[in-house]
PQR file of N, CA, C, O and H, with PARSE charges and radii, in Angstrom:
ATOM      1  N   MET A   1     -37.565  44.380  74.517 -0.4000 1.5000
ATOM      2  CA  MET A   1     -37.052  45.000  73.316 -0.0000 2.0000
ATOM      3  C   MET A   1     -35.519  45.001  73.314  0.5500 1.7000
ATOM      4  O   MET A   1     -34.898  44.710  72.291 -0.5500 1.4000
ATOM      5  N   LEU A   2     -34.916  45.326  74.449 -0.4000 1.5000
ATOM      6  CA  LEU A   2     -33.456  45.318  74.542 -0.0000 2.0000
ATOM      7  C   LEU A   2     -32.906  43.921  74.268  0.5500 1.7000
ATOM      8  O   LEU A   2     -31.909  43.768  73.561 -0.5500 1.4000
ATOM      9  H   LEU A   2     -35.419  45.562  75.280  0.4000 1.0000
ATOM     10  N   THR A   3     -33.555  42.906  74.828 -0.4000 1.5000
ATOM     11  CA  THR A   3     -33.108  41.531  74.617 -0.0000 2.0000
ATOM     12  C   THR A   3     -33.141  41.167  73.141  0.5500 1.7000
ATOM     13  O   THR A   3     -32.230  40.505  72.643 -0.5500 1.4000
ATOM     14  H   THR A   3     -34.364  43.030  75.402  0.4000 1.0000
ATOM     15  N   LEU A   4     -34.181  41.594  72.441 -0.4000 1.5000
ATOM     16  CA  LEU A   4     -34.299  41.317  71.014 -0.0000 2.0000
ATOM     17  C   LEU A   4     -33.179  42.011  70.238  0.5500 1.7000
ATOM     18  O   LEU A   4     -32.582  41.413  69.343 -0.5500 1.4000
ATOM     19  H   LEU A   4     -34.920  42.132  72.846  0.4000 1.0000
ATOM     20  N   ARG A   5     -32.890  43.271  70.578 -0.4000 1.5000
ATOM     21  CA  ARG A   5     -31.803  44.001  69.909 -0.0000 2.0000
ATOM     22  C   ARG A   5     -30.459  43.320  70.146  0.5500 1.7000
ATOM     23  O   ARG A   5     -29.663  43.156  69.222 -0.5500 1.4000
ATOM     24  H   ARG A   5     -33.374  43.757  71.305  0.4000 1.0000
ATOM     25  N   LEU A   6     -30.217  42.927  71.393 -0.4000 1.5000
ATOM     26  CA  LEU A   6     -28.950  42.252  71.706 -0.0000 2.0000
ATOM     27  C   LEU A   6     -28.845  40.928  70.954  0.5500 1.7000
ATOM     28  O   LEU A   6     -27.763  40.557  70.499 -0.5500 1.4000
ATOM     29  H   LEU A   6     -30.863  43.060  72.144  0.4000 1.0000
ATOM     30  N   LYS A   7     -29.959  40.218  70.823 -0.4000 1.5000
ATOM     31  CA  LYS A   7     -29.965  38.960  70.076 -0.0000 2.0000
ATOM     32  C   LYS A   7     -29.603  39.202  68.615  0.5500 1.7000
ATOM     33  O   LYS A   7     -28.836  38.440  68.026 -0.5500 1.4000
ATOM     34  H   LYS A   7     -30.837  40.519  71.193  0.4000 1.0000
ATOM     35  N   HIS A   8     -30.157  40.269  68.027 -0.4000 1.5000
ATOM     36  CA  HIS A   8     -29.833  40.595  66.633 -0.0000 2.0000
ATOM     37  C   HIS A   8     -28.365  40.994  66.487  0.5500 1.7000
ATOM     38  O   HIS A   8     -27.716  40.619  65.511 -0.5500 1.4000
ATOM     39  H   HIS A   8     -30.780  40.889  68.505  0.4000 1.0000
ATOM     40  N   LEU A   9     -27.846  41.742  67.439 -0.4000 1.5000
ATOM     41  CA  LEU A   9     -26.430  42.117  67.385 -0.0000 2.0000
ATOM     42  C   LEU A   9     -25.541  40.882  67.489  0.5500 1.7000
ATOM     43  O   LEU A   9     -24.522  40.786  66.804 -0.5500 1.4000
ATOM     44  H   LEU A   9     -28.373  42.047  68.232  0.4000 1.0000
ATOM     45  N   GLU A  10     -25.925  39.942  68.342 -0.4000 1.5000
ATOM     46  CA  GLU A  10     -25.174  38.691  68.466 -0.0000 2.0000
ATOM     47  C   GLU A  10     -25.277  37.876  67.175  0.5500 1.7000
ATOM     48  O   GLU A  10     -24.283  37.333  66.692 -0.5500 1.4000
ATOM     49  H   GLU A  10     -26.753  40.020  68.898  0.4000 1.0000
ATOM     50  N   GLU A  11     -26.475  37.799  66.631 -0.4000 1.5000
ATOM     51  CA  GLU A  11     -26.722  37.057  65.391 -0.0000 2.0000
ATOM     52  C   GLU A  11     -25.862  37.596  64.242  0.5500 1.7000
ATOM     53  O   GLU A  11     -25.404  36.835  63.391 -0.5500 1.4000
ATOM     54  H   GLU A  11     -27.282  38.239  67.023  0.4000 1.0000
ATOM     55  N   ASN A  12     -25.650  38.908  64.228 -0.4000 1.5000
ATOM     56  CA  ASN A  12     -24.859  39.543  63.176 -0.0000 2.0000
ATOM     57  C   ASN A  12     -23.372  39.613  63.491  0.5500 1.7000
ATOM     58  O   ASN A  12     -22.603  40.213  62.739 -0.5500 1.4000
ATOM     59  H   ASN A  12     -26.022  39.527  64.919  0.4000 1.0000
ATOM     60  N   GLY A  13     -22.968  39.009  64.589 -0.4000 1.5000
ATOM     61  CA  GLY A  13     -21.554  38.930  64.909 -0.0000 2.0000
ATOM     62  C   GLY A  13     -20.964  40.203  65.498  0.5500 1.7000
ATOM     63  O   GLY A  13     -19.747  40.387  65.484 -0.5500 1.4000
ATOM     64  H   GLY A  13     -23.593  38.522  65.200  0.4000 1.0000
ATOM     65  N   LEU A  14     -21.820  41.086  66.017 -0.4000 1.5000
ATOM     66  CA  LEU A  14     -21.327  42.355  66.551 -0.0000 2.0000
ATOM     67  C   LEU A  14     -21.056  42.301  68.049  0.5500 1.7000
ATOM     68  O   LEU A  14     -20.212  43.041  68.555 -0.5500 1.4000
ATOM     69  H   LEU A  14     -22.808  40.937  66.028  0.4000 1.0000
ATOM     70  N   VAL A  15     -21.763  41.432  68.761 -0.4000 1.5000
ATOM     71  CA  VAL A  15     -21.522  41.257  70.188 -0.0000 2.0000
ATOM     72  C   VAL A  15     -21.401  39.777  70.512  0.5500 1.7000
ATOM     73  O   VAL A  15     -21.933  38.920  69.807 -0.5500 1.4000
ATOM     74  H   VAL A  15     -22.449  40.831  68.351  0.4000 1.0000
ATOM     75  N   LYS A  16     -20.693  39.502  71.589 -0.4000 1.5000
ATOM     76  CA  LYS A  16     -20.557  38.131  72.101 -0.0000 2.0000
ATOM     77  C   LYS A  16     -21.286  38.079  73.437  0.5500 1.7000
ATOM     78  O   LYS A  16     -21.100  38.942  74.296 -0.5500 1.4000
ATOM     79  H   LYS A  16     -20.261  40.198  72.162  0.4000 1.0000
ATOM     80  N   ARG A  17     -22.111  37.062  73.598 -0.4000 1.5000
ATOM     81  CA  ARG A  17     -22.890  36.877  74.824 -0.0000 2.0000
ATOM     82  C   ARG A  17     -22.278  35.742  75.628  0.5500 1.7000
ATOM     83  O   ARG A  17     -22.039  34.653  75.106 -0.5500 1.4000
ATOM     84  H   ARG A  17     -22.262  36.362  72.901  0.4000 1.0000
ATOM     85  N   THR A  18     -22.028  36.009  76.906 -0.4000 1.5000
ATOM     86  CA  THR A  18     -21.499  34.987  77.804 -0.0000 2.0000
ATOM     87  C   THR A  18     -22.466  34.841  78.970  0.5500 1.7000
ATOM     88  O   THR A  18     -22.783  35.815  79.652 -0.5500 1.4000
ATOM     89  H   THR A  18     -22.222  36.893  77.330  0.4000 1.0000
ATOM     90  N   VAL A  19     -22.936  33.602  79.195 -0.4000 1.5000
ATOM     91  CA  VAL A  19     -23.865  33.311  80.280 -0.0000 2.0000
ATOM     92  C   VAL A  19     -23.095  32.650  81.413  0.5500 1.7000
ATOM     93  O   VAL A  19     -22.354  31.692  81.194 -0.5500 1.4000
ATOM     94  H   VAL A  19     -22.678  32.810  78.642  0.4000 1.0000
ATOM     95  N   PHE A  20     -23.273  33.168  82.630 -0.4000 1.5000
ATOM     96  CA  PHE A  20     -22.631  32.605  83.800 -0.0000 2.0000
ATOM     97  C   PHE A  20     -23.678  31.872  84.636  0.5500 1.7000
ATOM     98  O   PHE A  20     -24.738  32.425  84.933 -0.5500 1.4000
ATOM     99  H   PHE A  20     -23.875  33.947  82.808  0.4000 1.0000
ATOM    100  N   PRO A  21     -23.382  30.628  85.015 -0.5600 1.5000
ATOM    101  CA  PRO A  21     -24.356  29.866  85.806  0.2800 2.0000
ATOM    102  C   PRO A  21     -24.399  30.411  87.237  0.5500 1.7000
ATOM    103  O   PRO A  21     -23.575  30.052  88.078 -0.5500 1.4000
ATOM    104  N   ALA A  22     -25.346  31.258  87.486 -0.4000 1.5000
ATOM    105  CA  ALA A  22     -25.481  31.870  88.802 -0.0000 2.0000
ATOM    106  C   ALA A  22     -26.957  32.110  89.084  0.5500 1.7000
ATOM    107  O   ALA A  22     -27.790  32.075  88.178 -0.5500 1.4000
ATOM    108  H   ALA A  22     -26.015  31.550  86.803  0.4000 1.0000
ATOM    109  N   VAL A  23     -27.263  32.352  90.332 -0.4000 1.5000
ATOM    110  CA  VAL A  23     -28.623  32.706  90.719 -0.0000 2.0000
ATOM    111  C   VAL A  23     -28.539  34.054  91.409  0.5500 1.7000
ATOM    112  O   VAL A  23     -27.887  34.164  92.447 -0.5500 1.4000
ATOM    113  H   VAL A  23     -26.587  32.381  91.068  0.4000 1.0000
ATOM    114  N   PRO A  24     -29.175  35.083  90.867 -0.5600 1.5000
ATOM    115  CA  PRO A  24     -29.925  35.099  89.613  0.2800 2.0000
ATOM    116  C   PRO A  24     -28.989  34.988  88.413  0.5500 1.7000
ATOM    117  O   PRO A  24     -27.786  35.214  88.541 -0.5500 1.4000
ATOM    118  N   PRO A  25     -29.536  34.641  87.247 -0.5600 1.5000
ATOM    119  CA  PRO A  25     -28.700  34.482  86.048  0.2800 2.0000
ATOM    120  C   PRO A  25     -27.890  35.744  85.757  0.5500 1.7000
ATOM    121  O   PRO A  25     -28.357  36.864  85.967 -0.5500 1.4000
ATOM    122  N   HIS A  26     -26.677  35.541  85.272 -0.4000 1.5000
ATOM    123  CA  HIS A  26     -25.793  36.663  84.947 -0.0000 2.0000
ATOM    124  C   HIS A  26     -25.307  36.496  83.510  0.5500 1.7000
ATOM    125  O   HIS A  26     -24.788  35.445  83.133 -0.5500 1.4000
ATOM    126  H   HIS A  26     -26.297  34.632  85.101  0.4000 1.0000
ATOM    127  N   VAL A  27     -25.485  37.548  82.720 -0.4000 1.5000
ATOM    128  CA  VAL A  27     -25.083  37.515  81.309 -0.0000 2.0000
ATOM    129  C   VAL A  27     -24.237  38.744  81.036  0.5500 1.7000
ATOM    130  O   VAL A  27     -24.588  39.853  81.439 -0.5500 1.4000
ATOM    131  H   VAL A  27     -25.906  38.401  83.027  0.4000 1.0000
ATOM    132  N   ASP A  28     -23.116  38.543  80.347 -0.4000 1.5000
ATOM    133  CA  ASP A  28     -22.268  39.655  79.915 -0.0000 2.0000
ATOM    134  C   ASP A  28     -22.287  39.736  78.397  0.5500 1.7000
ATOM    135  O   ASP A  28     -22.386  38.722  77.706 -0.5500 1.4000
ATOM    136  H   ASP A  28     -22.830  37.642  80.020  0.4000 1.0000
ATOM    137  N   TYR A  29     -22.192  40.955  77.893 -0.4000 1.5000
ATOM    138  CA  TYR A  29     -22.069  41.194  76.465 -0.0000 2.0000
ATOM    139  C   TYR A  29     -20.801  41.993  76.230  0.5500 1.7000
ATOM    140  O   TYR A  29     -20.459  42.879  77.013 -0.5500 1.4000
ATOM    141  H   TYR A  29     -22.112  41.779  78.454  0.4000 1.0000
ATOM    142  N   GLU A  30     -20.106  41.673  75.148 -0.4000 1.5000
ATOM    143  CA  GLU A  30     -18.927  42.447  74.766 -0.0000 2.0000
ATOM    144  C   GLU A  30     -18.883  42.554  73.246  0.5500 1.7000
ATOM    145  O   GLU A  30     -19.400  41.701  72.526 -0.5500 1.4000
ATOM    146  H   GLU A  30     -20.384  40.953  74.513  0.4000 1.0000
ATOM    147  N   LEU A  31     -18.250  43.623  72.785 -0.4000 1.5000
ATOM    148  CA  LEU A  31     -18.102  43.778  71.341 -0.0000 2.0000
ATOM    149  C   LEU A  31     -17.144  42.733  70.798  0.5500 1.7000
ATOM    150  O   LEU A  31     -16.134  42.406  71.423 -0.5500 1.4000
ATOM    151  H   LEU A  31     -17.830  44.316  73.371  0.4000 1.0000
ATOM    152  N   THR A  32     -17.474  42.221  69.637 -0.4000 1.5000
ATOM    153  CA  THR A  32     -16.558  41.338  68.921 -0.0000 2.0000
ATOM    154  C   THR A  32     -15.594  42.224  68.131  0.5500 1.7000
ATOM    155  O   THR A  32     -15.780  43.440  68.080 -0.5500 1.4000
ATOM    156  H   THR A  32     -18.294  42.486  69.130  0.4000 1.0000
ATOM    157  N   PRO A  33     -14.569  41.634  67.515 -0.5600 1.5000
ATOM    158  CA  PRO A  33     -13.712  42.448  66.649  0.2800 2.0000
ATOM    159  C   PRO A  33     -14.512  43.162  65.556  0.5500 1.7000
ATOM    160  O   PRO A  33     -14.225  44.315  65.231 -0.5500 1.4000
ATOM    161  N   LEU A  34     -15.505  42.491  64.994 -0.4000 1.5000
ATOM    162  CA  LEU A  34     -16.352  43.140  63.982 -0.0000 2.0000
ATOM    163  C   LEU A  34     -17.146  44.290  64.602  0.5500 1.7000
ATOM    164  O   LEU A  34     -17.239  45.368  64.015 -0.5500 1.4000
ATOM    165  H   LEU A  34     -15.738  41.555  65.258  0.4000 1.0000
ATOM    166  N   GLY A  35     -17.714  44.067  65.776 -0.4000 1.5000
ATOM    167  CA  GLY A  35     -18.454  45.118  66.456 -0.0000 2.0000
ATOM    168  C   GLY A  35     -17.575  46.313  66.786  0.5500 1.7000
ATOM    169  O   GLY A  35     -18.035  47.454  66.752 -0.5500 1.4000
ATOM    170  H   GLY A  35     -17.639  43.192  66.254  0.4000 1.0000
ATOM    171  N   SER A  36     -16.324  46.059  67.102 -0.4000 1.5000
ATOM    172  CA  SER A  36     -15.393  47.142  67.424 -0.0000 2.0000
ATOM    173  C   SER A  36     -15.130  48.058  66.233  0.5500 1.7000
ATOM    174  O   SER A  36     -14.757  49.218  66.410 -0.5500 1.4000
ATOM    175  H   SER A  36     -15.950  45.132  67.130  0.4000 1.0000
ATOM    176  N   THR A  37     -15.322  47.542  65.028 -0.4000 1.5000
ATOM    177  CA  THR A  37     -15.102  48.389  63.849 -0.0000 2.0000
ATOM    178  C   THR A  37     -16.168  49.477  63.739  0.5500 1.7000
ATOM    179  O   THR A  37     -16.010  50.416  62.959 -0.5500 1.4000
ATOM    180  H   THR A  37     -15.625  46.600  64.884  0.4000 1.0000
ATOM    181  N   LEU A  38     -17.243  49.365  64.503 -0.4000 1.5000
ATOM    182  CA  LEU A  38     -18.308  50.376  64.469 -0.0000 2.0000
ATOM    183  C   LEU A  38     -18.026  51.583  65.367  0.5500 1.7000
ATOM    184  O   LEU A  38     -18.720  52.595  65.275 -0.5500 1.4000
ATOM    185  H   LEU A  38     -17.372  48.602  65.136  0.4000 1.0000
ATOM    186  N   THR A  39     -17.024  51.487  66.225 -0.4000 1.5000
ATOM    187  CA  THR A  39     -16.819  52.574  67.185 -0.0000 2.0000
ATOM    188  C   THR A  39     -16.486  53.898  66.506  0.5500 1.7000
ATOM    189  O   THR A  39     -16.985  54.941  66.929 -0.5500 1.4000
ATOM    190  H   THR A  39     -16.459  50.665  66.300  0.4000 1.0000
ATOM    191  N   LYS A  40     -15.657  53.883  65.467 -0.4000 1.5000
ATOM    192  CA  LYS A  40     -15.320  55.140  64.784 -0.0000 2.0000
ATOM    193  C   LYS A  40     -16.529  55.753  64.076  0.5500 1.7000
ATOM    194  O   LYS A  40     -16.785  56.944  64.254 -0.5500 1.4000
ATOM    195  H   LYS A  40     -15.251  53.035  65.123  0.4000 1.0000
ATOM    196  N   PRO A  41     -17.286  54.986  63.277 -0.5600 1.5000
ATOM    197  CA  PRO A  41     -18.471  55.587  62.635  0.2800 2.0000
ATOM    198  C   PRO A  41     -19.510  56.075  63.642  0.5500 1.7000
ATOM    199  O   PRO A  41     -20.124  57.123  63.440 -0.5500 1.4000
ATOM    200  N   ILE A  42     -19.709  55.325  64.719 -0.4000 1.5000
ATOM    201  CA  ILE A  42     -20.688  55.763  65.722 -0.0000 2.0000
ATOM    202  C   ILE A  42     -20.195  57.021  66.424  0.5500 1.7000
ATOM    203  O   ILE A  42     -20.987  57.920  66.708 -0.5500 1.4000
ATOM    204  H   ILE A  42     -19.211  54.474  64.882  0.4000 1.0000
ATOM    205  N   ARG A  43     -18.908  57.095  66.705 -0.4000 1.5000
ATOM    206  CA  ARG A  43     -18.341  58.299  67.329 -0.0000 2.0000
ATOM    207  C   ARG A  43     -18.497  59.497  66.394  0.5500 1.7000
ATOM    208  O   ARG A  43     -18.817  60.597  66.844 -0.5500 1.4000
ATOM    209  H   ARG A  43     -18.265  56.365  66.474  0.4000 1.0000
ATOM    210  N   ALA A  44     -18.275  59.290  65.099 -0.4000 1.5000
ATOM    211  CA  ALA A  44     -18.438  60.377  64.128 -0.0000 2.0000
ATOM    212  C   ALA A  44     -19.891  60.856  64.116  0.5500 1.7000
ATOM    213  O   ALA A  44     -20.144  62.059  64.050 -0.5500 1.4000
ATOM    214  H   ALA A  44     -18.015  58.396  64.733  0.4000 1.0000
ATOM    215  N   LEU A  45     -20.844  59.927  64.179 -0.4000 1.5000
ATOM    216  CA  LEU A  45     -22.256  60.293  64.209 -0.0000 2.0000
ATOM    217  C   LEU A  45     -22.587  61.062  65.490  0.5500 1.7000
ATOM    218  O   LEU A  45     -23.321  62.049  65.448 -0.5500 1.4000
ATOM    219  H   LEU A  45     -20.638  58.950  64.232  0.4000 1.0000
ATOM    220  N   LEU A  46     -22.056  60.620  66.608 -0.4000 1.5000
ATOM    221  CA  LEU A  46     -22.270  61.324  67.868 -0.0000 2.0000
ATOM    222  C   LEU A  46     -21.702  62.736  67.806  0.5500 1.7000
ATOM    223  O   LEU A  46     -22.357  63.689  68.227 -0.5500 1.4000
ATOM    224  H   LEU A  46     -21.460  59.818  66.641  0.4000 1.0000
ATOM    225  N   ASP A  47     -20.485  62.875  67.283 -0.4000 1.5000
ATOM    226  CA  ASP A  47     -19.877  64.202  67.151 -0.0000 2.0000
ATOM    227  C   ASP A  47     -20.726  65.107  66.267  0.5500 1.7000
ATOM    228  O   ASP A  47     -20.921  66.284  66.573 -0.5500 1.4000
ATOM    229  H   ASP A  47     -19.953  62.101  66.940  0.4000 1.0000
ATOM    230  N   TRP A  48     -21.235  64.543  65.156 -0.4000 1.5000
ATOM    231  CA  TRP A  48     -22.096  65.325  64.264 -0.0000 2.0000
ATOM    232  C   TRP A  48     -23.354  65.781  65.003  0.5500 1.7000
ATOM    233  O   TRP A  48     -23.757  66.938  64.890 -0.5500 1.4000
ATOM    234  H   TRP A  48     -21.077  63.587  64.907  0.4000 1.0000
ATOM    235  N   ALA A  49     -23.972  64.875  65.754 -0.4000 1.5000
ATOM    236  CA  ALA A  49     -25.197  65.211  66.474 -0.0000 2.0000
ATOM    237  C   ALA A  49     -24.941  66.316  67.499  0.5500 1.7000
ATOM    238  O   ALA A  49     -25.756  67.226  67.649 -0.5500 1.4000
ATOM    239  H   ALA A  49     -23.645  63.934  65.846  0.4000 1.0000
ATOM    240  N   ILE A  50     -23.829  66.239  68.191 -0.4000 1.5000
ATOM    241  CA  ILE A  50     -23.482  67.268  69.173 -0.0000 2.0000
ATOM    242  C   ILE A  50     -23.248  68.597  68.476  0.5500 1.7000
ATOM    243  O   ILE A  50     -23.741  69.634  68.920 -0.5500 1.4000
ATOM    244  H   ILE A  50     -23.167  65.500  68.069  0.4000 1.0000
ATOM    245  N   ASP A  51     -22.498  68.565  67.389 -0.4000 1.5000
ATOM    246  CA  ASP A  51     -22.210  69.792  66.639 -0.0000 2.0000
ATOM    247  C   ASP A  51     -23.458  70.391  65.998  0.5500 1.7000
ATOM    248  O   ASP A  51     -23.523  71.602  65.789 -0.5500 1.4000
ATOM    249  H   ASP A  51     -22.098  67.723  67.028  0.4000 1.0000
ATOM    250  N   SER A  52     -24.441  69.565  65.686 -0.4000 1.5000
ATOM    251  CA  SER A  52     -25.624  70.014  64.948 -0.0000 2.0000
ATOM    252  C   SER A  52     -26.837  70.273  65.824  0.5500 1.7000
ATOM    253  O   SER A  52     -27.883  70.667  65.308 -0.5500 1.4000
ATOM    254  H   SER A  52     -24.389  68.581  65.856  0.4000 1.0000
ATOM    255  N   ARG A  53     -26.736  70.068  67.116 -0.4000 1.5000
ATOM    256  CA  ARG A  53     -27.946  70.164  67.939 -0.0000 2.0000
ATOM    257  C   ARG A  53     -28.566  71.551  67.940  0.5500 1.7000
ATOM    258  O   ARG A  53     -29.791  71.664  67.982 -0.5500 1.4000
ATOM    259  H   ARG A  53     -25.886  69.748  67.535  0.4000 1.0000
ATOM    260  N   ALA A  54     -27.762  72.613  67.893 -0.4000 1.5000
ATOM    261  CA  ALA A  54     -28.340  73.960  67.866 -0.0000 2.0000
ATOM    262  C   ALA A  54     -29.121  74.181  66.566  0.5500 1.7000
ATOM    263  O   ALA A  54     -30.223  74.729  66.583 -0.5500 1.4000
ATOM    264  H   ALA A  54     -26.767  72.521  67.858  0.4000 1.0000
ATOM    265  N   ALA A  55     -28.544  73.754  65.452 -0.4000 1.5000
ATOM    266  CA  ALA A  55     -29.227  73.910  64.167 -0.0000 2.0000
ATOM    267  C   ALA A  55     -30.509  73.081  64.132  0.5500 1.7000
ATOM    268  O   ALA A  55     -31.517  73.525  63.584 -0.5500 1.4000
ATOM    269  H   ALA A  55     -27.648  73.309  65.438  0.4000 1.0000
ATOM    270  N   MET A  56     -30.478  71.892  64.706 -0.4000 1.5000
ATOM    271  CA  MET A  56     -31.681  71.058  64.738 -0.0000 2.0000
ATOM    272  C   MET A  56     -32.749  71.675  65.641  0.5500 1.7000
ATOM    273  O   MET A  56     -33.937  71.614  65.326 -0.5500 1.4000
ATOM    274  H   MET A  56     -29.658  71.531  65.151  0.4000 1.0000
ATOM    275  N   ALA A  57     -32.337  72.263  66.750 -0.4000 1.5000
ATOM    276  CA  ALA A  57     -33.304  72.932  67.639 -0.0000 2.0000
ATOM    277  C   ALA A  57     -33.964  74.095  66.906  0.5500 1.7000
ATOM    278  O   ALA A  57     -35.174  74.290  67.019 -0.5500 1.4000
ATOM    279  H   ALA A  57     -31.372  72.312  67.006  0.4000 1.0000
ATOM    280  N   GLU A  58     -33.186  74.863  66.163 -0.4000 1.5000
ATOM    281  CA  GLU A  58     -33.748  75.957  65.362 -0.0000 2.0000
ATOM    282  C   GLU A  58     -34.718  75.428  64.315  0.5500 1.7000
ATOM    283  O   GLU A  58     -35.781  76.007  64.091 -0.5500 1.4000
ATOM    284  H   GLU A  58     -32.203  74.704  66.071  0.4000 1.0000
ATOM    285  N   ALA A  59     -34.347  74.333  63.681 -0.4000 1.5000
ATOM    286  CA  ALA A  59     -35.215  73.735  62.659 -0.0000 2.0000
ATOM    287  C   ALA A  59     -36.533  73.264  63.273  0.5500 1.7000
ATOM    288  O   ALA A  59     -37.591  73.425  62.664 -0.5500 1.4000
ATOM    289  H   ALA A  59     -33.484  73.862  63.863  0.4000 1.0000
ATOM    290  N   ARG A  60     -36.478  72.683  64.473 -0.4000 1.5000
ATOM    291  CA  ARG A  60     -37.705  72.247  65.136 -0.0000 2.0000
ATOM    292  C   ARG A  60     -38.603  73.433  65.457  0.5500 1.7000
ATOM    293  O   ARG A  60     -39.819  73.364  65.279 -0.5500 1.4000
ATOM    294  H   ARG A  60     -35.619  72.551  64.967  0.4000 1.0000
ATOM    295  N   LEU A  61     -38.006  74.516  65.928 -0.4000 1.5000
ATOM    296  CA  LEU A  61     -38.792  75.716  66.218 -0.0000 2.0000
ATOM    297  C   LEU A  61     -39.434  76.280  64.958  0.5500 1.7000
ATOM    298  O   LEU A  61     -40.611  76.643  64.964 -0.5500 1.4000
ATOM    299  H   LEU A  61     -37.018  74.572  66.072  0.4000 1.0000
ATOM    300  N   ALA A  62     -38.661  76.354  63.878 -0.4000 1.5000
ATOM    301  CA  ALA A  62     -39.199  76.861  62.624 -0.0000 2.0000
ATOM    302  C   ALA A  62     -40.310  75.948  62.108  0.5500 1.7000
ATOM    303  O   ALA A  62     -41.313  76.435  61.587 -0.5500 1.4000
ATOM    304  H   ALA A  62     -37.705  76.059  63.873  0.4000 1.0000
ATOM    305  N   TYR A  63     -40.148  74.662  62.242 -0.4000 1.5000
ATOM    306  CA  TYR A  63     -41.176  73.708  61.806 -0.0000 2.0000
ATOM    307  C   TYR A  63     -42.435  73.880  62.626  0.5500 1.7000
ATOM    308  O   TYR A  63     -43.535  73.913  62.073 -0.5500 1.4000
ATOM    309  H   TYR A  63     -39.333  74.266  62.665  0.4000 1.0000
ATOM    310  N   ALA A  64     -42.291  73.993  63.955 -0.4000 1.5000
ATOM    311  CA  ALA A  64     -43.448  74.162  64.827 -0.0000 2.0000
ATOM    312  C   ALA A  64     -44.177  75.463  64.494  0.5500 1.7000
ATOM    313  O   ALA A  64     -45.407  75.499  64.464 -0.5500 1.4000
ATOM    314  H   ALA A  64     -41.397  73.967  64.404  0.4000 1.0000
ATOM    315  N   LYS A  65     -43.426  76.518  64.246 -0.4000 1.5000
ATOM    316  CA  LYS A  65     -44.038  77.807  63.893 -0.0000 2.0000
ATOM    317  C   LYS A  65     -44.796  77.688  62.573  0.5500 1.7000
ATOM    318  O   LYS A  65     -45.936  78.142  62.468 -0.5500 1.4000
ATOM    319  H   LYS A  65     -42.426  76.488  64.270  0.4000 1.0000
ATOM    320  N   ALA A  66     -44.172  77.081  61.568 -0.4000 1.5000
ATOM    321  CA  ALA A  66     -44.818  76.928  60.267 -0.0000 2.0000
ATOM    322  C   ALA A  66     -46.055  76.025  60.379  0.5500 1.7000
ATOM    323  O   ALA A  66     -47.058  76.262  59.706 -0.5500 1.4000
ATOM    324  H   ALA A  66     -43.246  76.713  61.653  0.4000 1.0000
ATOM    325  N   SER A  67     -45.985  75.016  61.209 -0.4000 1.5000
ATOM    326  CA  SER A  67     -47.133  74.114  61.387 -0.0000 2.0000
ATOM    327  C   SER A  67     -48.312  74.838  62.013  0.5500 1.7000
ATOM    328  O   SER A  67     -49.460  74.598  61.639 -0.5500 1.4000
ATOM    329  H   SER A  67     -45.170  74.824  61.756  0.4000 1.0000
ATOM    330  N   LYS A  68     -48.035  75.721  62.964 -0.4000 1.5000
ATOM    331  CA  LYS A  68     -49.115  76.491  63.593 -0.0000 2.0000
ATOM    332  C   LYS A  68     -49.745  77.458  62.611  0.5500 1.7000
ATOM    333  O   LYS A  68     -50.957  77.674  62.641 -0.5500 1.4000
ATOM    334  H   LYS A  68     -47.103  75.916  63.267  0.4000 1.0000
ATOM    335  N   GLU A  69     -48.929  78.047  61.734 -0.4000 1.5000
ATOM    336  CA  GLU A  69     -49.424  79.009  60.765 -0.0000 2.0000
ATOM    337  C   GLU A  69     -50.316  78.377  59.711  0.5500 1.7000
ATOM    338  O   GLU A  69     -51.224  79.029  59.195 -0.5500 1.4000
ATOM    339  H   GLU A  69     -47.944  77.872  61.710  0.4000 1.0000
ATOM    340  N   THR A  70     -50.070  77.125  59.388 -0.4000 1.5000
ATOM    341  CA  THR A  70     -50.872  76.444  58.362 -0.0000 2.0000
ATOM    342  C   THR A  70     -52.069  75.711  58.957  0.5500 1.7000
ATOM    343  O   THR A  70     -52.923  75.219  58.220 -0.5500 1.4000
ATOM    344  H   THR A  70     -49.333  76.595  59.806  0.4000 1.0000
ATOM    345  N   ALA A  71     -52.136  75.637  60.254 -0.4000 1.5000
ATOM    346  CA  ALA A  71     -53.240  74.905  60.903 -0.0000 2.0000
ATOM    347  C   ALA A  71     -54.488  75.754  61.017  0.5500 1.7000
ATOM    348  O   ALA A  71     -55.504  75.291  61.536 -0.5500 1.4000
ATOM    349  H   ALA A  71     -51.442  76.037  60.853  0.4000 1.0000
TER
END
């Protein structure tokens, strides 16, 4: 699954794959300039998730409680 995701990222120009002729095979991945433009939005999403985790935990508890009451 990881290999497929990396292939899609490479296909979309977000990562560059470099294969080194070695035994065992060695492959490096790095962000392309286009891929680097994602760092700010991904960081913003991470910050939001960290800031929101308490509220999400409360929401999960409330959902679980409501689900038990209707079951």
